[in-house]
Each structure stands twice: as structure tokens, then as C-alpha cells.
C-alpha positions as CSV (number, residue, x, y, z in Angstrom):
1,X,-45.4,65.2,118.3
2,X,-43.2,68.0,117.1
3,X,-41.9,65.9,114.2
4,X,-45.4,65.1,113.1
5,X,-46.3,68.8,113.1
6,X,-43.2,69.7,111.0
7,X,-44.0,66.9,108.5
8,X,-47.6,68.0,108.3
9,X,-46.5,71.7,107.9
10,X,-44.2,70.6,105.0
11,X,-46.9,68.6,103.4
12,X,-49.3,71.6,103.6
13,X,-46.7,73.9,102.2
14,X,-45.9,71.5,99.4
15,X,-49.5,71.0,98.5
16,X,-50.0,74.8,98.6
17,X,-47.1,75.3,96.2
18,X,-48.4,72.6,93.9
19,X,-51.9,74.2,93.9
20,X,-50.4,77.6,93.1
21,X,-48.4,76.1,90.3
22,X,-51.4,74.3,88.9
23,X,-53.6,77.4,88.9
24,X,-50.8,79.4,87.2
25,X,-50.5,76.6,84.5
26,X,-54.3,76.5,84.1
27,X,-54.5,80.3,83.5
28,X,-51.6,80.2,81.1
29,X,-53.3,77.4,79.1
30,X,-56.6,79.2,79.1
31,X,-54.9,82.3,77.7
32,X,-53.3,80.3,75.0
33,X,-56.6,78.6,74.1
34,X,-58.3,82.0,73.9
35,X,-55.6,83.3,71.6
36,X,-55.8,80.2,69.4
37,X,-59.6,80.5,69.2
38,X,-59.2,84.2,68.2
39,X,-56.6,83.3,65.6
40,X,-58.9,80.5,64.2
41,X,-61.7,83.0,63.9
42,X,-59.4,85.5,62.1
43,X,-58.2,82.8,59.7
44,X,-61.8,81.8,59.0
45,X,-62.8,85.4,58.2
46,X,-59.7,85.7,55.9
47,X,-60.7,82.5,54.1
48,X,-64.2,83.7,53.5
49,X,-62.9,87.0,52.2
50,X,-60.5,85.3,49.8
51,X,-63.3,82.9,48.6
52,X,-65.4,86.0,47.9
53,X,-62.6,87.6,46.0
54,X,-62.0,84.5,44.0
55,X,-65.7,84.3,43.0
56,X,-65.6,88.0,42.1
57,X,-62.5,87.6,39.9
58,X,-64.1,84.7,37.9
59,X,-67.3,86.4,36.8
60,X,-68.0,86.0,33.1
61,X,-68.1,89.8,32.5
62,X,-64.7,90.3,34.1
63,X,-63.2,87.4,32.1
64,X,-64.7,88.8,28.9
65,X,-63.3,92.3,29.7
66,X,-59.8,90.9,30.3
67,X,-60.0,88.9,27.1
68,X,-60.9,92.0,25.1
69,X,-58.4,94.4,26.8
70,X,-55.4,92.3,27.6
71,X,-55.6,89.6,25.0
72,X,-57.2,91.7,22.2
73,X,-59.8,89.0,21.6
74,X,-63.1,89.7,20.1
75,X,-66.5,88.0,19.9
76,X,-66.9,85.5,17.0
77,X,-69.5,86.7,14.5
78,X,-70.7,85.0,11.2
79,X,-68.8,87.6,9.3
80,X,-65.4,86.5,10.6
81,X,-66.2,82.8,11.1
82,X,-64.4,80.5,8.7
83,X,-66.1,77.1,8.2
84,X,-63.9,74.1,7.3
85,X,-65.5,71.5,5.1
86,X,-64.5,67.9,5.6
87,X,-62.4,66.6,2.7
88,X,-63.3,63.2,1.3
89,X,-60.7,60.5,2.0
90,X,-58.5,59.5,-1.0
91,X,-60.0,56.7,-3.0
92,X,-63.4,57.0,-1.4
93,X,-66.5,57.4,-3.5
94,X,-68.0,60.9,-3.4
């Protein structure tokens, strides 16, 4: 009878240790999951901010301003437009 009690006591202790270990692992994994969800949210917000900045950088007014200031480009007007007339091919009838 004493041997059975010792074996049962060891089984209870082993299962208690296993349960404590599993609870610890569960809490650790939950903490990691919570951190990962927070990081995913932060990355999503950063992505949205960068998309907004990309759209803001590509507005027609900004592109025109950069073309004028940095590239010294100007708007085409009839006064500065040069028209090229097609030349007739050699030997072709006019």
C-alpha cells in the first residue's frame, strides 16, 4: 500500500509540474502573440502613412513646381512651339 501511495504522489507531483510548465508556456505565447499583433498594427499604420505621403508627393501641382524650380522647365506656348513639317520622300510626287 505504501508503494502505491508513493507512486501516486509522484504521479500527482509530475502532473502538477507539467501543468505549471504548460501554463507558463501558454502565458509566454500569449504575450508574444500580443506583441506581434501590436507590431502588425504599427506596421499597418506606417504603411498607410507612407501611402498618403506617396500620393501627396505625386500631385500634379507639386510635379509642376519641381519641374519649374529644379529643372527650369516652362509651359509650352504657341510662341515658343516649333512645328516640324513632314518632308516628302525623295522621288515621290508632290
